[in-house]
N, C-alpha and C positions, 0 to 999 in steps of 0.2 A: 407161400413163396413171397419173397421180398426182393425189391430192387434197391440195392444199397449204393450210396454215393461213396463207397469205400471198398477196399479190398480186404477188410478185416474179416478173416475166416472165422475167428472166434465169435464175433458178433453175429455172423451168419448162422453159426451153430446154435447160439442162444435163441435167436429169433425164430428158428425152425424147430426148436426142441419142444417136447411134450410139457416141460416145465413152463415155458413161455405160453403155450396154449392154455394151460391150467390158469396161469396168472391173468391172461387176456380175457378169459371167460368171466373172471370175477371183477375185473377193473374197467373194461371197455364197455361202452354202451352197446346194447344189442341192435341189430338191424331188423327190419320187418321179416326177413326170411330166416331169422335165427342165427345168422352169422354175427360176427362182431365188427364194430367200426373203430379202427385204431386211429383215434384223433390225436393230433400233434401234442396237445397238453398231457395226454396220458402216456404217450411214447417218451416224451422228454423226462418224465418221472420214473421211467422203467428202471428198476434196480438191476444193474449189470455188475456181475461179479468181477473181482480183480484176481484172476488166477495166478498161480506161480508161473514163472517163466517156462518151466518144464511142462506144466499142465496146458498152457497156451500153445506151446509147440506141438504137443501130442494131439490136441483137438484140431489145430490147424492142419496137421498131417492127415488126420482122419477125414476132415472135410475135403481136402484136396483129392484123396483117394475116392471119396464118395461122389464128388463132382465128375471124376473121370469115368467111374464105373459103379453106379449106385447099386447097393444090395441092402436087403433088410438087416443083415448082420452089421454092416457099417453104420446104418442109421441108428441101430440099437446101441452100438458102441459110442457113437457121438452123444446120444441122449444120456447114457450112463456117465460119460466124461463131463458133460455139462452139470449134471447133478453133483458130481464130485467137486467141481469148481465152486459151486455154491455152498459146499460144506453143510448140507442139510442133515439134520439129526434123523434117526430112524422114525421118530414120530412124525416129523415133517414130511418125510418121504411117503409115509402111509397116507397122508392127506391127499397126495397126488393120485392115488387110486391104483 
């Protein structure tokens, strides 16, 4: 969960996506309890996709629906839409597990 100084629902989707979790586990330093420590210098270097206007609008709509009434299906749809925004190849998607 992130507290954002922004209303950007696309950014919220990215930061709460499994893709971001995968990236963070590999880039951020570990804490003693096994979690990650998202330091500012790592966050500012975070690659954020530039989706098409349609993709951004679709993800924003999904996030709004999920904020109003979260379901596992909506969360899965958001995760899939974020992957599409990053235009990952099939081999890159397989790395995510």
